[in-house]
N, C-alpha and C positions, 0 to 999 in steps of 0.2 A: 662750234663751241659744243653743237649737239653729240659730238665725239666724247665728250666729256661726260656726258648723263651716265647714272648708276641707277641699279636696281638691288633691292634687296630680295631676297628668297621668296618674302610674303607677295612683294611686286610681282615677281615672275609667276608665282601662282595664280595670282589675281588675272593678269594679262593672258594666260594661259587658260585660263578657267578650270583649275584644278585645285587639289588641296596642297597645303605645305610639305606633307609628308611626301607628296609624289615628287616634288623639286629636290628632296634631299636623296630620294630614290634615284633620282636621273645623275645626281652627283657621284653617286657611288657607282653606278652600272655603267656611264658612259665615260671612258676616258677624254673623249673631246670636248665634254661640258666646259664651259669659260672657267678659267681660274679666278678667284677674287681678285679684286684690283683695289680695295679698301675696306674700311669697316673693323670689326675685330672677328675673332675666331668663333664667337657666339653669334655674331650677327655680320656677316661678311656682305660687301658689295660686289656686284658685277657690272662691267661694261654693258650699256644697254644695247650698243651694236652688235655686240659679240654675242649677246642671248638671243637678240633678233636673226642672226645668221643661223645660230644653232637651231633655234624653234624651226626655221624654214628648212634647213638640210635635213632633219628629223621628221617633216610633214607635222610639226605639231601646230595647230591653231593658234592663233594669238589675235589679239586686238589692241591697239596703241592707238589710242584716240589722241586728238590735240593736246586736252589738257592732260593726259597721262604725261606726254612729252615734255609738257612744262615742268610737272613734278619731278620726273628723273632728272630734267636738265639742272633743276634746283637743287637735288641731292648731289650731284656731281659737281656743283660750282662751291660749295659752301660745308663746311665742317657742320656736324649736327647742332653744335651751340650758336652758329652763326645762321641757322636756317630761319628762325624766328624772325630776325630782322630784315632778310631779304623777302619772306612773306609778306611782311608788313610793309616794306616799300613797295612789294609789286601791288599790294593792294590799293595803296594810294594812286599807282598810276593806271588803275582799273577804274578808280573813280574819275579818274582825269579823262580816261578814253572814253566813258560813259557819258561825262559832261560836255566834252568839246572833240569829237570825233574828227572834225576838220583841222582842228589843231595837231593832233597825232599824225594824221595823214600827212600834213606838209612835213612834220619833223620827221615823218619814218622815211620819206625819200631821200633824207640826207645820208653821207655815209657815217659809220658807226662813231668815228672820232667827234662829228658834230652833235649826234645824238647826245653823246656822253658829256659833253660841255653845255647843252641847253636842256636836257631833261629835268633837272633838278630846279630849275627856274620855271619851266614850264608848269610842273606840277604844283610849285610853291603858287603861281599866279593863277592856276586852273583851279586848286583844291586849297584855298586859303585855310579852311579849317583843320587841313593835315600839314600846313607848312611848319610848324614848330615840332613836328614829329620828324621832319628830314634832317640828318645831322651827317648824311655820308654822301658822297658824289659816286655814281655810278660806275662801275668798272667794264671791262669788255664783255665779261660774262655776263652782267646784268642787262647789258643792251641787248645781247642775244636773247635772254630769256624773256625780256618785254616785248621784242619783236614776237617770239613765239605765243605769248599771252594775248597779245592783240589778236592773232590769227585763231586761238582758241576762244577767245569772247568774241569774235563776228560769227562763230557756230552756235555757241551754247549762250552767250550773255556774260557779262562781266561778273553778275551775282554768283551766276553758278560755278564759273571756273574759280573766283575767290572760297567759296564754300567748300568746293572739293578740296581745294590745297589745304584750307584749315582742319579738315577732317583728316587729311593723311598726317598734317604735324602733328595733331593730338596724338595720332597712333605712335608716333615716334617719340613725342615727349609727354606721355601720359602720366608719367610721375611727376612732372615739373610744373605740371598746372592742375588747381582744383577747378573743375569745370561744375557748375550747379548744373545737375540733370534738366534737361529740356522740361519733362513735365512738371516738376517742381518749379521750376523758375516761372511758368505760366501761372502756377496756382499762387505763388506770392505776388504776383504783379495782378491777378485777379484780386486777391483779397486787399491790396493795399492801395492799388489805383483802379477802382471798379469804372471809373470816367475818363475820358480822355482829358490829359491836363499835361502837366512838368514832372519828370522823375528825375531822382538823382541816385546814383550808385558811386560811393565815395570809395568802394575797391572793387573796381569793374571787372578786374584781369582783362579776358579778352572779349569782354562785352555780352557774356550770354543773358545776364539779367536784364540788362537793356536792350536788348533784340527783342526779347518777350515782350517790353513794354511798346515797342514800335510794332509788335503783331497787334496789341490791343488799343491801337489808336493814339497812343499818346504823342501830343503834337510837339513836344520838346523833350529832349533827354539829355543829361550830363553826365558824364563820368570822370572819374580821377583814380589813378592807377601810378604806384610807385614805379612800377618794371616799364621802362620805355618800349621794351620790345612787345609786352603784351598790349601796351597802350594804341602801339602801331596798328595791331591787329584789330584791336577793339574798334578804335576809330574806322579803319576801311571798312569793317563788316557791316557797322551801323550807317555810315555814308553811302555805302550800296544798297541797303535796305530802307531806309528814313531820311528824311530831309533835314530838319533842324537839330543837328548835332555838335555837342562840345566835349571832347575829352582833354584832361589836365594830367601833366606828367610832375608827379609830386605825391610824396607821403601826406594823406589826407590828415593825420592826427598833428604832425609836426608843422606841415604848411599847407594849411586848408586854401585851396583854390577859389572856394566859393563863400568866403566869409561875408556874412551879412544877407546871403541870398537865401530864400525860402521858396520850397518846392510844394507841389501838391502831394508826391508821395515820395518817400525813399525806401529802397531796396537795397541789401546788402548781405553778400556773404564773405565776412572779414577773415583775416588771416587769424589763425587761432594759438593760442600758447606760445605767443611773441612777446618773450619777457623783455626784449630791447624796443619797446614800443614809445618810450620816452618819459615814464613816469616821474622821474626827478624834475627833467625839464619843463613839463607841463603841470607841475604839481598845484599852480595856481592859476591854472587856465580858468576862463569863466565858462566853459561849457560844462564843466562837473557840478551841474545844477543838484544832482540827486546825492552827491558823494563824490570824494576822491577814489576813483579806481585804484583798487590794490595791487601792486607790481606784478601779482600772477593771474590778474583777471583783464587782460586786454579787451576782452570782448564785452565788458561793463563801459570801458571807455568809448568803443564803437558804438554801444547803445545811445550813449549820451550824444555824442556826435551827430548820429542820426537824427535825433529827435530835436537839435539845435537846428536841422536843416529844413524841417517840415513846418508848413503851415499852421497855424493853431485849429485843431480838429481836426488836422490829417494825419494818415498813418504812416508807421514804419515796419515794413516785413524784413526781418533779419534772421539769419540762421546761426543757431548759438549751439557750442557742445552741450551734452545733456547733464554735464557736472555743474555746467553755469547755474541752473537752478536749485541747487542744494549746497554748494561751498559755502562753508561759514566766512570766509573773509569776505563774500560779497552780500552778506545777509543785510545788512544796512542800506546798500543801495537797493537793493530788492524790496526792503521794507518801506523806503521813501517813493518808489516807483509805484507801489501798490496804493499808499496813501493819498498819492497825489491822482490817482484814476490813469497813471500813463500805461501801466501794463495792462493790456486787455485779453490777451490769450497766449497759450502756449501749447502748441501744436506738436505732439510725439508723433516722429514719422515712423521710427524703427528702433530695435535695441542694437542692432549691426547690422553692416552691409554683406555683400555676397562673398567677399574675402575676410569676414571678420571685423572689418574697421567699422569704428563709431561712427553713426548716421547722427547729424547734427538736429535738434529740434529748430521749430520755427516759433519767433516771438513776434507779437503783433502787438505793438504798441501804437499810443493816441498822445499828441502833443495837447496837454490840457489846454481850455479855449474860454474859460473863466465860467463855463456853465456850471451844471450840477456835476458832482464828482461822481463817476461810475461806482457802484458799491460791490459788484460782482466780478470775476474773473473766470474766463472760459478755460477749459483744460479739455484737450482732445486727443484721443488716442486714434492715430490714423496708419497704424503700422500695416494693417491688414487690408484697409480701404482707405487709400489717399482721399476718395470722393468725400468721404466724411467730414474733413477740415471744413471745405466749403458749405458744405449743408448746414454744419454746427454753427458755424460763424453768422450765416443768414438767419438761423434761427436765433442765435443769442442777441443778433442785434435787434430783431423785429419783437423781441420778447415772447418769442414762441415754443411750444414744448421741444426739447432738446431731442435730437436722434439719437441712435443707440451710437456708443462709443464717445460720448460727449458730457461735460458735468458743467454746471455754472455754480460758482462756489462763492460764497460772501467773502469779501476782503477781510472781514475781522477773523474769520476761521483761520486764514492764513498768516496772522500775524502773531505768532508765537515765538519762542526763543531763538530757532532755526531759521524760521520763513524759507520753509522747504518746498518750493514749488514744482518738485518733481512728479509730472502726471501721475505716474504709477502709484505713487504712494496715496493719491487721492481718489483717483475714478472710481475704485471699487468701495472706498468707505463713505464718499460722499454722495447723497442723490441717486446712489444705485437703486434700480429698481428691485424688488422684494424677489428673492430667490424661492421660486415655487417648487419646493422638494417633492410633493405629491406628483405634480405634473410632469416633473423631469423625470421620475421614477415610472411612470407610466410610458413615457416615451422611450425610456432604455429597455423596458420591457416589451413593449410592440416591435422596436428595432431587433432584438434577439429573437423574438418569436418569428419576423419575418425573413430571418438571416437564413436560416437552414433550409429551407425550400431553394432557395437559389443555387444550391449546390447541383452539380451535375449528377446524374443517377450514372453512378459506377459499380461494378461488379466486379468480383476477383475470376482470374481467368488463368488458366495453366499457363506457365512459362513459354512463350512462342520461340520458334526458332529464330537464330539472329537475323533481322530484317537487313534487306539490302540498302546500303547507307550511300550516301553521296555528302558533299561537302558545300557550305556555303560559298566558298569559292567557284566551285564547279557552277553551282546555279547563277551566279554573277557573269560567270563566262559566257553560259548558254542564252542568257538573257532574260530569264526567268526572275531575276533580282538585280534590282540596282542600287547600288551603293554610295552615300552622299555624305559630305561633312559642311559646316558651318566654316566661314572664313575665318582664319587664324585669328585675325584681329578682332574678331566680333567681340564687343562686351556688352553686359547688362546692366552695368554699373551706372551708365550715364543717361540711362533712360530712353524713350523715344515714343515714336506713335504707335509702333506695330508691336503686338502681344510676342512673347518670344518664350517658347518651351524649354526649360532649365533641365539640368540632370536631378535636381531636387523634385522638380516636379514628375520627371519619369520614375524616380526611387519612391514617390507617394502616389503613383499613379494619378495624378490630378491634371487639370487644364493648365494652360499657359499662365505662369503667375509673374511673369518679368515683361518688361519691355525694352525695346531698342529701336535702333534705325536698319533699313534695309539695304545695308552694304552692298557694294559690286560683290557678285556671287552669292548673296544669301538666298537660303533654300526655304521655299514656303511649304508647308506641309498640307498633305492631303488626306483625307478620310481613309484610312486603312493602311496608312504609313506606321511601320514597325520601327519603333527608336530604343536605342540601348546606349548605357554610357561607354566610352572608348576603355576604360579599365574599370570596370564595376568592383567595388567592395564588399558587396552582396548583390544576389541575384535581382536583376531588375530590368523588366522589359515593359515598354508600353505600347500600346495600340492607339494611333489617332483616331478619334470620332468624328470630330469636325474640323473643315478644313479652315486655313488661315494664317495660324500663328507661324513665326520662323523657326527654324532650327536653331537651337542654343548651341554654344561651345561645348566642346567635350563629349559630343555624341556623335553616334552612327545613326544616318537613316537608311533602311531598308526598305524599298519600295518594289511591290512585288507586280508580276504581270499577272492579273486576274485569270487569266486563261491557262496559265500553268501552275500557280501557287496560292493557297489559301494565306491570307496574311494572319490569323489568329494560329493556324496550324505552325507557321513558320515562329511566330512568337511565343510560344508554348514549348515548341522543339527547343529554341533557344535559350528559353528560361531553365528547361531541364539541363540542358547542358552546361549553364551558369553553375547550377547547383552541383556539378559533378556527376550527373546521371549518366544516361545511356552514353555518351560523347567521351566519358573519362576524363572531361575537362576539370579545371580547377581553379578557384579564383586566388591561389596563392600566390601566384605569378600575374604579369599581364596577359590578360584574356585576348586571344587572337581570335577575333568573329570570323574570320575568312576559314579558318580551318575546324568549324564547329560543325560536327556531324548530324546530318539531317536524313531521318528516314525516307527512301525513295517511295513514295505510295501515289496512286491514281489521285485525280483532283477530288473525285468523289470520296474516296478514304479521308483525304486531308480534310476535306469540308465536315464530315462526320466527327472526328476528331477536333479539329478548329473549334465547333461549336462547344465541344466539352471545355476545352481550354479557357473559352470566352467566359463560360459560366463560372468557370474556376478563378478565373481574375476579377470577376464581377463580385463573386463571394469573399475574396481577400479585400477587395475595396469596400465593401460592406462591412467586413470584420473590423478594418482599421477605424473606420468611422464610430462605429459600436464601442468600441475599445475606448476611442476618444471621450467619447459621451460617458461611459463609465467612470474613467478618471476625474472627469469633471464633476460628476456627481459625487465622487468620494471627497475631492478637495471642499467643494462646496458645503458639504456635510459637515465635515472637520469645522470648518471656519465658522459655519453656523452654531453649532453647538458651543465653540468655543467662545463667541461674542453675543450668546443668548438668542440670536434670531430664528434658532430652532429648536426643538425640545422633543425629547422621548413622547409618543403617544401612549398615553396610559389610559387602561380600560376604566370606565365611570364604574 
């Protein structure tokens, strides 16, 4: 069946260690490049065996690991819509393999038709927690893939194999699954479940939140998911990484699988804006202790469902759309949550995501336990510094002074006609530290005075003869510069453990602000690397000063040989060309970085000019920061004069 394995252009690029653009170039330049055997015109699929032969024939190095072969075989055996079911089934097999390797060895020695007949029963017997998720009989393709997966697991471990398959699956179906970013999943678990205990996620998806709970030493995790494909994947992920796991398949609101069960903590990222959540049939449900959720507010139904399943005094961490804090239709339920002391904190993450999508807020709730009702609510702006949330919650819980970005607000101050809990509405007005205008003005004055000396000393000079020029493409050819790009599938939306330098960071000349995962082919930045966008809308070049972050998407990395090229000279020349300077380039169309013209100078001359470029870049960054300080000063002054907290100084 391996002859049926297929690869997409991105897979070919990853296996060959090149960018996706290189694969597109091969398709245009080489008539013998394999023709697509499936997929679509926008995303064609190629036969893996043909691609392997072509790469070998053209002396292109490539690496196909056993787990790569499993993935490509899965792609060749199923349509994309069936891929999740096959991966989930394979996850159940990997759990069985880990638990009963001898049982698989005995079965693996049998012919494929015998394996087909007995594998389903073996899985149900060896992994009883997965038995209710097995609804289909393996076909010949599935048996072949199972054998390949067993070989890969023997080398890399069952958990590592399944994690790899899940990553590839999410790349293919990124729009079909809402996955909580790893960093924020860890924060939710840290806030709601600070000690080992039992954790429930009633809308668990593929299990990301519960996986974070197992990392925090939760002793028992339970999930419920309406989509059987997602439930399969979640169960397999959790069983491979934890011990005591249960995943039910049904809609939590309509068919609660845990009626009457209480947990130490509940974490949830529910489906938003689902008007078909069952408001009519559930109108008299006893879970609506704080009010009947409006038809257009399913999130308030999920809030009350989660509170129903947590122990008295236990915490719920649930993601909510920002509008849920202020919609008029939900003000009665918000009021009741406040009066009962059930709503403890709202943490604002950001106004929008990298693609302009709305980023949900985090609500932290506590089931009343009959003790004294809390009379304050915590509001936190954690958009710029996510760590603020944990610090603010710790201070709020201990009654300590609140750190920057957090405000403790009396409940009575929120119980007006609107009960609008939107953090941005209250953080500046309530409990804000007084704005010291004179000290801020002194800071601006000092910043302005310190800025001018950072400029390089430049003097007018007669127009020189036209310098001898070369191109960046020629410098790349002779090895003076190496050009790299991030993997095409790299994303900074899901978060991850490694800092990532984004195109916005390059435009603002700031350190890496995003996080991501080190996918195969990821590029780690070094000090002295020059980074520029693929298609800059305005001049933008950045020189890396600290090693460690990953190169983000839609960026070029230019790494110089220090014995031939000064990085700041290269960066300044590139910046000059982007402005339509000496190279005659323009940003009106796509900027072809390889055609950028660079003066051909000695290394010593490059360093002299490069130092001037460096100081100019430093001045520009300082100018930007000073302008931001001035804008903040003006805004605060208008606000202070308007609300009376500032007044003009009048001589006595």
